[in-house]
C-alpha positions, 0 to 999 in steps of 0.5 A: 342180571340186576343187583340192587343194594339197598340204601345205594342209589345205582341199580348195577345192570348187566354181567359186566357192571356186576363183575366190575363192581365186585372188582371195585369191593377188592379193598374190603377185606373179609376175615369171617362169614357166618351164615344163620339161615339159607332158604330156597324155594323154587326160583328164589333163595336168600341167605342172611348172617354176619360179615366180620371185616379184618378192620374188625367191623362187623355187618349184618347182611341178607341177600334175596337171589331171584333165578331165571327158573327152579332148575338146576342149571337156572341162571342168576337173574336179580339180587337185592342185598341189605347190609347194616353195620353192626355196634362194636362188641368191645368190652 
């Protein structure tokens, strides 16, 4: 399992490191998640949309997934994540 977060210098490798990275993100509280598209084809997939944080900040995201095969029991092999801060929508 490999997780690349674009703009970060570290690449997370292995299930244990992936789990630890997710645990370290618990301080970031999400209040909403909106998916614009979810696309799958063969052993690849992607999802993009908007994340709304409890702090009011919003982020555009896109994750690209690579699985070990196209089968229903395929394991996740690699994730590439893009996260972009969006301008505040205060009026």
